C-alpha positions in Angstrom: 0.0 0.0 0.0 1.4 3.4 -1.0 -0.4 5.3 1.8 -3.8 6.3 3.0 -5.5 9.5 4.2 -8.3 9.3 6.6 -10.8 11.9 7.9 -10.8 11.8 11.7 -13.9 12.0 13.9 -14.3 15.5 15.4 -15.8 16.0 18.9 -17.2 19.2 20.3 -18.6 19.7 23.8 -21.4 22.3 24.3 -19.6 23.6 27.4 -16.3 24.1 25.6 -16.9 26.6 22.7 -14.0 27.0 20.4 -12.5 23.6 21.3 -12.3 20.7 18.8 -11.0 17.2 19.6 -9.8 15.1 16.7 -9.7 11.3 17.3 -6.7 9.5 15.8 -7.3 6.1 14.1 -10.2 3.8 15.0 -13.5 5.0 16.5 -12.5 5.9 20.1 -13.9 4.2 23.1 -14.0 5.7 26.6 -11.8 3.9 29.0 -9.4 2.6 26.3 -6.0 4.2 25.5 -6.2 6.9 22.9 -4.5 9.8 21.3 -6.5 12.9 20.3 -5.5 16.2 18.8 -7.1 19.1 20.7 -7.4 22.5 19.0 -8.4 25.7 21.0 -9.3 28.8 19.1 -7.2 32.0 19.6 -7.7 33.3 23.2 -10.1 30.4 23.8 -10.4 28.5 27.1 -10.7 24.9 28.2 -12.5 25.4 31.5 -11.0 23.7 34.5 -12.0 20.1 34.7 -10.9 16.6 35.6 -11.0 13.2 34.1 -11.2 9.6 35.4 -7.9 8.9 33.7 -4.4 10.4 33.6 -3.6 12.7 30.6 -0.4 13.7 29.0 -0.5 16.7 26.7 2.2 17.5 24.2 1.9 21.1 22.7 2.3 21.0 18.9 1.2 24.6 17.9 0.6 28.0 19.4 0.8 28.8 23.1 -1.3 28.9 26.2 -1.4 29.2 30.0 -2.1 26.2 32.2 -5.0 26.5 34.6 -4.5 24.0 37.5 -5.2 23.3 41.1 -1.5 22.6 41.4 0.3 25.8 42.4 3.5 24.6 40.7 1.9 24.4 37.3 -0.9 27.0 37.6 -0.4 30.0 35.3 2.6 28.4 33.6 3.0 29.4 29.9 3.4 26.5 27.5 4.6 26.6 23.9 5.5 24.1 21.2 7.4 21.2 22.7 6.2 21.5 26.2 4.6 18.3 27.8 2.0 18.7 30.5 0.9 15.8 32.6 -2.1 15.6 35.0 -3.1 12.7 37.2 -6.7 11.5 37.0 -9.1 13.6 39.1 -6.8 16.6 39.2 -8.3 19.9 38.1 -6.7 21.4 34.9 -7.5 23.5 31.9 -5.9 25.9 29.4 -6.2 29.5 28.3 -5.0 29.7 24.6 -2.8 32.5 23.4 -3.5 34.9 20.6 -2.6 32.3 17.9 -4.6 29.5 19.5 -3.3 26.3 21.1 -3.0 22.7 19.8 -1.8 19.7 21.7 -1.9 15.9 21.4 -3.4 14.3 24.5 -2.5 10.7 25.3 -5.0 9.3 27.8 -7.2 6.4 28.7 -10.2 7.4 26.7 -11.7 10.9 27.3 -14.1 10.7 24.2 -15.9 7.9 22.4 -17.8 7.3 19.2 -21.1 7.9 20.9 -20.0 11.5 21.7 -19.8 10.7 25.4 -17.0 12.4 27.4 -15.0 11.6 30.5 -14.9 15.2 31.7 -16.0 16.7 35.0 -16.3 20.4 34.4 -16.1 22.7 37.3 -18.9 25.3 37.6 -18.1 28.5 35.6 
């Protein structure tokens, strides 16, 4: 086979305007290891939230500020190449910079093909 190009599933959450999650590979299943590309519009926000699984986020484009319950990482600016890790059930989020923010999240299934999410959003 010379190569293939696929069109990934795109997930959007009503409580996260300006945020798109692109599933890589097979139809994702919550609770199963997955990698997703997360794109946040310029100056957009991923509200503080937690998951039932650990998440490792590798910044691939733009910049942003980490929002976290952890005083060591809260308000830390991240740019291309930074890796951010949060244990399950630890509050985190991002404020995108003026050019937006994109990162690859490796986790144990935060979205699935039924548009269900492992996300516990804090009140806004």
